[in-house]
N, C-alpha and C positions, 0 to 999 in steps of 0.2 A: 504493500500500500504506500502511495506517495503522500507525504505530508509536507507540502511546500512551505517554505519560510516566508514567502511573499506571494501576494496576489496582485496582478495587474488589472485594474478596474477601468472601464471605459464607459463614458456617458456621451451620447450624441443626440442632437436634434437635427432633423432633416429640414431642408427648404428646397423649393423647386428650382431656383436659380438666384444668382446675385442680381440685385436691382441696379447696381452700378457697375458699368463695364468700361475700363478696367477698375478693379477695386483699388482705391487709394486711401491713405490715412485721413485726408481731409475731404473725402468725397461727399460728405454730408455732415449734419450737425446732430449731436456733438461729434467731434472728430475722435478717432481712436487715439489713445495715449501713445501707442506705438503700433506700427504695422510693418512686419518684415516678410517680404515675398520669398517663398521657398523654391519657386521655379515650377517648371513643367516636367512631369514625369509620365512615363508609359507604364501601365500596370497590366500584366497578363494574369487573369484569374481562371482557375479551373475549380468549379464547385462540385462537391460530392454529396451523395445521399444514398439511402437504401429504401426505395419505395416510399419516400416521404417520412420515414421513421425519424430522421433527425429534425427536419424542419417542423414537424408536428410538436416537437419538444423544445423548440427554440434553440436548436444547435446548428451552427453553420460551420462546415469544414471546407477549407479551400487550400489550394496551392497557389500562392501569390508569388509570381516571378521565381518559381521553383522551390519556395519554402512553405512548409506546412503551417497553417494557422487554424485555430478553432476559436469561435466566438460563441459563448454560452449565455443565452439571455437570462438576465437577472432582474426582471421587472420592466415596467414601462409598457409602451405600445409601439406601433410601427414608427410613428413620427418622433417619438421621444423614447429612445431605447437605452437600456443599461446592459452591460455585458461584463462577464469575466473573460479575459483574453488569454489564450494559451498558445505558446509557440514551441514548446518542447515536445518532441514526438512521444516520449514516454508518458508525459502528463496527458497528452491528447488521447493516447491509447487507454490509459487508466480511466479517464472520465467517460470515454465512449462505452467501456465495459460497465462502469458504474451506472450510467444513465440509460443505456439501451440494451446491454447484454452482448453487444457486438465485441468480439475479441479476435482481431486479426492484426498481423504485424504491419508496420509502415511500408515494407517492401511490397505488400499486397494491397496498398492503398487503404489499409485498415478494413478491408472487406467491403468497401463502398464502390458505387458506380458513379461515373461522371454524369453530372446533371446539367452543367452549363459551362461554356467556354467563351470568353470575350475579353477584349482589351479596352482599357480606359485611359483617356488622356486627362490627367489631373493637374490642376493648378491649385496651389495651396499657400496660405499665409499664416503667420503667427501674430495674433493681435494681443496687445497688452501683455506681452511676454509669456502667455500661457494658453490662450484659446486658439485652437487650430481651426481655420476656416478652409474648407475645400470645395471646389466645384469640379465635378466630373462630367465628361462627355464620352459616351460609349461609342463603340464602333458599329452599333446597330441602331438604325432609325434616328441617329443623331440625338439619342436620349440624353437628357441632362438632369442632374440632381446635385444638391449640395448638402454639406453637413457642417455643423459646429461641434467640435469634439473637445473633451477634457479627458486626460488620462492620469491615473495616479497609481503608484505602486504602494500597497499596504504591507507593512512589515507585521507579521503575525507574532505577537509577543506572548510566549507561553506563560508569563507571569501575570498577564492581564486578567482581570475578573470577567471581562467580556468574552463571549464566544466569537469564533470566526464569523459566523453569520451576523452577529450584532455589529462587529467591526465593519463588515462589508456593507451592511444596510445603512449604517450611519454615514459612511463616506459617500455612498451612492446618492443618498438624499441630498447631502450637501452639494455635491457636484451638479446634480440636476437643477437645483435652485440657482446655482451660480450661472449656469448656461442660460436658463430662462431669463434671469435679470440682464445678462449680457445682451441677448438678442432683443429684448425689449428696449434697452437703452440705446442700441444702435440699429433700431428698426429700419432706418433708411437704407441699410445695406442689403436687406433680404426681401426678395420679391414675395408678395402675398399670393399664395396659391397652394394647392394640395400636391405635395411631392409624391413621386412614385419611385421606389427603390429600384436599383439597377437589375437585381436578380428577378424581381417581380415583373419588371418591364420586359426582360428577356424571355421569360416563360410565357408571357401573354402575347407574344408576337403571332401574327397570322401565319 
């Protein structure tokens, strides 16, 4: 059994697209305190599942640019999501077995089948030194979606009186509130509209 000493938590809020093109620090009022452009990158994703068994449990397994990643939903909804993020193959295998009963090695793609393959052009920025803003354009239907993300690594203190679940929930709630306040404060930057996630859009194609 794996007992990790840390957990990487991720909270994200989706938006349909940026309202200001290109995004700049002083593109609206109030201005961002700081805005650092991280550039354009190409992301090649292969998503895996087993007859919908993972997605039905809020588990997303993918190979991103050749590296395995798992995102396990930990509350929220489609637009406002909370995840525990795993990148170690042994931890991914352990959590797959724990949550679904699937037990296969990495060399066999953890016993999963390919669900979707696509490439994303991503522009990203760091605002106010910690909030990552991304805008993605996929290589199918010119589909676009954006996210504001916060990530935090929680050190699990064995001497703490709080459980792992309590530590995680407290931090996720705090991160969620901070993103909400951030997007409300800089509402000029984000287009009002209902976003559609890249995987959902891919699977809904005619």
